VOGU-3710 file (C-alpha; in Angstrom, 3 decimals, decimal comma):
1> myntlirnii> -67,354/53,873/67,571  -65,550/55,876/69,624  -64,125/53,678/72,438  -62,733/52,130/68,974  -61,112/55,558/67,574  -59,711/56,335/71,242  -58,489/53,003/71,653  -56,655/53,161/68,231  -55,563/56,261/69,232  -53,779/55,283/72,519
11> rfiglvllqi> -52,836/51,805/70,755  -51,192/54,021/67,636  -48,791/56,409/70,396  -48,392/53,616/72,678  -46,977/51,236/69,973  -44,719/53,802/68,150  -43,308/55,179/71,499  -42,021/51,301/72,654  -41,030/50,779/69,114  -38,672/53,726/69,426
21> avfdnlrign> -37,869/54,032/72,641  -37,246/50,546/73,056  -37,018/47,898/70,322  -34,984/50,141/68,136  -32,266/50,281/70,758  -32,628/46,772/71,723  -29,020/44,742/70,572  -30,100/41,319/70,270  -27,637/40,718/67,433  -26,257/42,128/64,027
31> yihpciyvif> -29,261/40,472/62,186  -32,479/40,701/64,944  -34,850/43,750/64,391  -38,136/43,116/66,366  -40,967/45,235/64,901  -43,626/45,190/67,447  -45,468/48,132/66,048  -46,877/45,844/63,508  -49,652/44,723/66,389  -51,397/48,009/65,637
41> illmpfdtpt> -52,383/46,131/61,905  -52,510/42,934/63,045  -55,303/44,118/66,115  -57,523/46,235/63,430  -60,777/44,514/63,208  -61,912/42,133/60,686  -64,775/44,088/58,614  -62,018/47,340/57,964  -61,717/47,593/54,292  -57,935/46,812/52,923
51> wklmingfli> -57,604/51,082/52,100  -58,509/51,349/55,508  -55,735/49,221/56,546  -53,400/50,847/53,959  -53,891/53,954/55,377  -53,626/53,444/58,708  -50,171/51,062/57,593  -48,501/53,545/55,846  -49,270/56,561/58,873  -47,549/53,802/61,603
61> gfvvdifngt> -44,905/52,858/59,144  -44,532/56,512/58,332  -44,028/57,943/61,990  -41,635/54,951/62,402  -39,903/56,151/59,584  -39,093/59,655/60,704  -37,770/58,832/63,562  -35,424/56,209/62,368  -34,265/58,320/59,249  -35,400/55,555/56,983
71> pglnasatvf> -37,568/57,348/54,842  -40,664/55,205/53,119  -39,222/51,891/54,323  -40,805/50,737/57,745  -44,083/52,737/55,889  -43,820/50,636/52,063  -43,685/47,309/54,449  -46,606/48,018/56,557  -48,830/48,936/53,859  -47,763/45,553/51,978
81> msymrpfiig> -48,745/43,912/55,070  -51,570/45,534/55,230  -52,944/45,013/51,372  -52,149/41,079/52,360  -54,035/41,219/55,591  -57,588/39,835/53,865  -55,686/37,717/51,822  -53,763/36,042/55,001  -57,262/35,957/56,708  -58,971/34,926/54,237
91> ittrksdieg> -56,356/31,314/54,097  -56,288/30,883/58,020  -60,118/31,271/58,451  -63,414/29,825/57,200  -66,257/33,001/57,430  -67,934/30,769/59,743  -64,936/31,284/62,285  -65,181/34,578/61,882  -68,535/35,937/62,363  -69,760/37,788/65,112
101> knepsigemg> -65,965/38,578/66,368  -64,897/41,390/66,201  -60,555/41,412/66,041  -58,264/38,873/65,148  -57,299/38,509/68,828  -55,576/35,978/70,637  -59,097/35,862/73,192  -61,122/35,874/70,194  -59,420/33,272/67,883  -57,132/31,387/70,171
111> lqwfliysll> -53,574/31,373/70,444  -52,870/29,008/67,529  -54,440/30,764/65,036  -52,905/33,956/66,644  -49,752/32,215/65,749  -50,190/31,649/62,252  -51,975/34,649/61,269  -49,258/36,533/63,077  -46,138/34,850/61,526  -47,672/34,706/58,051
121> llvihnlflf> -47,691/38,640/57,772  -44,586/39,314/60,100  -42,646/37,277/57,060  -44,257/39,067/54,528  -43,862/42,550/56,311  -39,975/41,569/57,404  -39,001/40,278/53,864  -40,225/43,202/52,205  -38,537/45,700/54,184  -35,155/44,055/54,630
131> wmeafsiklf> -35,489/43,302/51,080  -35,980/46,970/50,224  -33,217/48,038/52,788  -30,975/45,780/51,249  -32,209/46,781/47,351  -29,649/43,999/46,069  -29,877/40,286/44,897  -26,199/40,172/46,379  -27,429/40,504/49,948  -30,639/37,549/49,598
141> gvvlvevlls> -28,620/35,498/52,407  -28,308/38,275/54,610  -32,424/39,176/54,290  -33,295/35,657/54,716  -30,830/35,269/57,591  -32,707/38,962/59,127  -36,227/37,683/58,302  -35,237/34,210/60,149  -34,391/35,772/62,889  -36,208/38,761/63,735
151> vpislifivl> -39,437/36,987/62,780  -39,879/34,735/65,647  -37,928/37,478/67,962  -40,877/39,515/67,418  -43,470/37,192/67,393  -42,587/36,545/70,807  -42,018/40,149/71,795  -45,853/40,549/70,369  -47,756/38,133/72,007  -46,204/38,715/75,376
161> liyllkpvkn> -47,309/42,784/74,755  -51,102/41,316/73,944  -51,120/39,486/77,196  -49,444/41,713/79,378  -51,578/45,093/77,653  -55,025/43,406/77,620  -54,854/39,748/79,295  -56,872/36,954/77,697  -60,382/36,085/79,840  -59,985/32,414/80,527
171> ksny> -63,529/30,758/78,715  -63,477/27,461/81,262  -65,073/27,110/84,630  -63,408/26,386/87,366
//
């Protein structure tokens, strides 16, 4: 219990600092905005209730909003992503596949599953985020371009960060 709490607090602070100090200042192009702080929600344990996911999503999104000067944008997008997470897990996984597993990580679920799971949630998050930022039907094309360019870049950074911070144990015997 306490190990999980401490790990989540460290993960929260580390991801916020990385997002604010590095990824928000990364200039890849006008339409590419990597969002890595969502790893916090992506890696929450399978048995986390939706209300707790949404509170955690609000907290991490709100902290990013404070530093970015975007009141409510990241918080609302992350809350929506948190709300949709159980549904995405439900459509990408059978109950028997997650029995005995703690978190939706690469190590426990495999890279292919994690990529699909993360891709779907990143599309949901970024579509909501960029749509609320534009807040105009006239800018639908721009929003779509931002989503199509930001999601793959975010996914690449997320997978790299996961491999760098917590190497996946190889289950094969040599």
